[in-house]
N, C-alpha and C positions, 0 to 999 in steps of 0.2 A: 540077744543082740539088739532087739527093738528097744529094750529098756535102756541100754547104753546109749543108743542113738538119741533117745529122748533126753537123757541127761546132758549129753554134749550140746544139743540144741538149746537146752535151758541155760547152760553155762555161757554159750555164745551170746545169747540175748542179754543175760545179766551183765556180763563183762562189757558189752558194747554200750549198755545204757547207764551203767553206774559210774560214779566219779568218786575219787578218794576224798573222804571228808577230813575235817581238821583235827583229828586226834594227833597229839604230838607223839613222836617216836619214843622218847624216853619218859617213863612214868615219873610223876612227881609225888609229893606227899598227899595231894588231894586228887580226886577224880569226880567229875560231874557228868552224869548221863542226861542228855537233853533229847526228849522225844516229843512227838506231836501226832495228832490224828486230824487230818491225814499227814503222812510223812513228807519229806523233802520241802520243808519250810525253811526259808532263809533265817539264820540266827545271827543276831548282833549281841555282843557281850560288852556292856559299858560303852556302847556306841561304835564298837569295832566289829565288822563282819568276821565270823569265824567258821562258817560252813553251813551245811544244811542238815536237818534232822533225818534220821537219828544220828546223834553226835556224842562222842565221848571226848571231854576236855580234861587233860591231865595237867597237874601242876598249877591249878588256878589258885590265886592268892586267897587265903582265908578272909572272911568278912562278908559284907554286903555287896551284891552286884546286881546290875539291872540287865535283864534279858528281854529281848524283843524278837518275836517270831512274825515273819511276814510271808504270806503265800497268796499269789493271785487268786481271786475268787473267794477270799476269806477275809474276815476282819483282823486287823493287826492286834497282836496280843503282847502286852508289856507287863512284866512282873519283876518285883524286887525279891531276890533270894539271898539267903545267908548260908555260907558253908564254913564249917569249922576245920581246924588243923587236922591233917591226916584222915579226912573224912571222905567216904565214897557216897556221894549224894545223887539224887535224881530229881529232875524236873520234867513233868509231863503236862501237856496242855492239849485240850480239844479245841480246835480252831472253828469258830462259828462261820458257816458259809454265808456269803452274800449273793450266792447264785443258787439255782436249782437245776437239776437234770431232768429233762422230760423226754420220753420216747413217744414219737408221733407216727402212728401207722397210717400213712397216707402216701398216695403215689407222688404227690408234690406238696411239700410243706413250705410255706412262705412266711418268714419272720422279718418284720420291719423292712419289707421290700426285697429281702434276699431269699432266693429259691434254693431249696434243698430237695433235689429230685431223687429220693431214695426211700424205699420202703423201710419202715421202722427207724426213721431218723432219730438219732440220740443227740440231743442238743443241750448245751450248757447256756442257760439264760440268766441274766442278772435278776435278783429277787425284785419283785414288784407286781403290778397288776397288768394283765394282758386281756385284750379283746379277741375272742375267737369267732371265726366265721368259716363256714364250709360250703363249698359249691362243688358237687359231684365228688371227685377224688382229690380235690384241691383244698388244703387246710391253710387258713391264714391266721397268723397271730400278730397283733400289733401292740407294742408296749404303750401303756397309758401313763402319761405324765402325772406324778403324784398330786400336783396342784392344778390339774386340768379343770376341775369345777370352779376354782377361784379365777383361773384365767378366762374361762368362758363367761363368768359373771362380769369380770372387768371389761371384757370386749363389748358387752351390752351396756354396762353402766357408764363407761367413760364417755361415749358419744352423747348420751343423755345429759350427763353433768355438764359437758362442754356447751351443749345447746342451751341449757338452763342459764349458764353464765353469760352466753351471748345475749339472750333475751333480757336478762337483768341489766346488762350494759346498755343495750339499746333503749331500754326504759329510762335509765338514768340520763341518757343524752336527750331524749325527746320529751320526757315529762319533767317539768321544772316545778319544784316545790317552793311556793312563795315564802314560806317560813324560813327557808335556808338562805344563807348569805350568798353573795356573788361568788366568793372563793370556794365555799363548800359545795355549791351546786355543781361544780365541775369535777368534784371528787366522787369516786364510786361509793355507793351506799354500802352499809355494813353487809346487807344481803348479797350484793354483787361481789364484794370482796370475799365473802365466805364461799360463794359459788365458784370463783376462780381458784381459790385455795384448794377446794375439793377437786376441781378439774385437774389442777397440777399434780396433786397427790395421786389421784386415780391414774393419770397418764404415766406418772413415774413408776407406779407399781406394775402397770401393764407392760411397760418397756422392760422392767427388771424380770418379770415372769417369762416374757417371751425369750429373753436371753438365757434364762435358766433352763427353759424347755429345750432350747437349741443345744445347750451344753449336755443336758440329760440324754438327748437323742444321740449325740456323738459318743457319750460314755457308755451307752447301752449296747455293748458288744456281745453278739451271739456267736458261739462257736460250736463245732461238733465235738462230741466227747472223744477225747484222745485215747482212752483205754477201752478195751473190750468189755470190761466189767465195771459196774457201778460199785459203790462202797457196800451197798446192801447185798449185791450178788457175790462180791468177794467174801463177805462174812458168811454167806450161806455155803459157798464151796468149802470154806475153811472148816466150818462146823460139820459138814458132811464128811470131810476127811477125818475129823476127830472121831466121829461115830464109827466110821469104817476101821480106824486104827484100834479103837476099843474092842471091836468085834474080831480083831485079828486078820482083817482083810487088807493086807499091806498094799496090794495092787490098786485097789479102789482108792485107798487113802492117798497113795502116791499120785494118782491121776488128779484128784481134787486139789492137793497141795500144789502140784505143778501148775495147775490152771491159775491158782491165785498168784503164784510167783511170776508167771509169764504175762498174765493179762490183768493183774490187780492194780497196776499203775502205782498210785500213791496211797493205797490202802494201808492202814496200820497192821493188817494181817499178813503183809508180804514178809516181814522178817520172821514172824512166827512160823509161817508155812515153809519158809526156806530152811529153818532149823529142823523142822519135823521131816522134811524131805531128806536132809542130810542124815538124820537119825535113822530113817528107814534103811538107807544104804549101809549105814554103819552096823546096825544090828543084823543086817543080811550078810555080814562079813565081806562087804565090798568097800573096804577102806579107801581104795584108790578113787572111787567115785564120790565118797563122802568128803574126803579131805578138802578138795577145792571149794566145796559148798560151805564148809565150816570156816575156811579162810575168808571167803567172800562175806560171810555173815559178820565176822569179827572186824573186817576192814571197812565195809560200807554200811552195815546195818547193826551198829553196836547198841543194843537195847538191854536194859537190866535183866529181862526175863531169860535171855539166852547167851549173854556175853561170856560169863564165866563157864557156863556149860559147854559152849562151843570150844573155848580154849582147853578145857579138860579133855574133850573128845579129840581135839587135835593132838594133845600130848599122848593120849592113849594110842592113837594110830601110829605116831612116830615111835613110841615105845615098842609096839608090836613089830616094827621094822628094824629095831635095834639102833635107831637114830636118837641116842640119849641126849645129845646136846640140844637138838631141836625140841625134844620133849621137855627139857628143863626150861628153855626159853618161853615156851607156851605157858607153863605153870607160873613163871615169873610175871607174866602179863596180867594175871588174874587180879581183880580188885575187890573180890569178896562182897559184891553187892547182893549176891544170892545166898540166902541162908542155908542152902543145900551143902555148902562147903565151909569147913572150919579151917582157918589159917594154920592152926597147928597140925592138922591132918595133912594139909598140902605140903607144909614144910617137911613133915616126916616122909611123904612120898618123894620129895625132891632129894632128901638125904639118901633114901633107898636107891634112887636112880643113880646118884653119884657113886654109891658103893658098888653097884652093879657095873657101872662104867669103868670104875677103877679095877675091879676084879677081872673084867674081860680084857681090859687094856694090859694088865699085868700078865695074864695068861698067854697073851700073844708074844 
């Protein structure tokens, strides 16, 4: 009973958090799987938003297309892909983060003036340089502007250059050179002109860097980690589940996979853990528990590694219930991105199902 409650809690969390992605309802001649690590990156195809990863796009026109993946906290990724007629292709990208996650074990952590009063604060910070200081149980982190050294140098140099230009100007006014004409004696000397040019340039750079620093401070947004697991922790739980599964310890494997699915957030291991969770229920002869997980996987987490396998598992469950029509529909959705299945074998399975359906219908 406890296992069933755990699964229903898992389903509730997944269904509440997931959104239907942009896979079209009717399959076309082509199919393209788009995945990313981490998942849930926004995808635009030839400039048009089409959903979030992992994503299956059917009926895409053959030829070259431009894909762009956008995810907050990561660098934008744009690639040109080519897909042929009647092809099931895949595009996968690892998005480079421009933030890092830090866990700070302090009674009070202060970052850029914001206080996080919690033990083991897990914070997402923009990539960059930070100054650390600690006083008792208080830990302070302050972002360092990348051009801070140049800014500090200009703050010292600019007043000196301006003073030098003023001195040169005063000297031009008070000290007259008999060799110079009346007209040229009232013009600044080349040294004075050069000094004021340097002063203007230095002041301009100083103003520009101060503005850039203000922009940097506004854009340096620190936030708390939204998921219970980091990417590294999600990977560790997933691999521990694999080891337990290989050893035949289904209970331990299920616990680890469920932890990844519920707390893994945008980890690329979430779809894989979801599939193996469903498989454990399936091989345990608990098809009613496995079926909604397989359906969720196909609908919201279409990745090449599990898509066809989930559809085949759904078909097998329906077949065991005598729901031949639903079993056929599931097999028809397969795109054969997985080498495990041969189209001819699946067509033979579909024909066998139709024959069985006709025989049972006729016997009635």
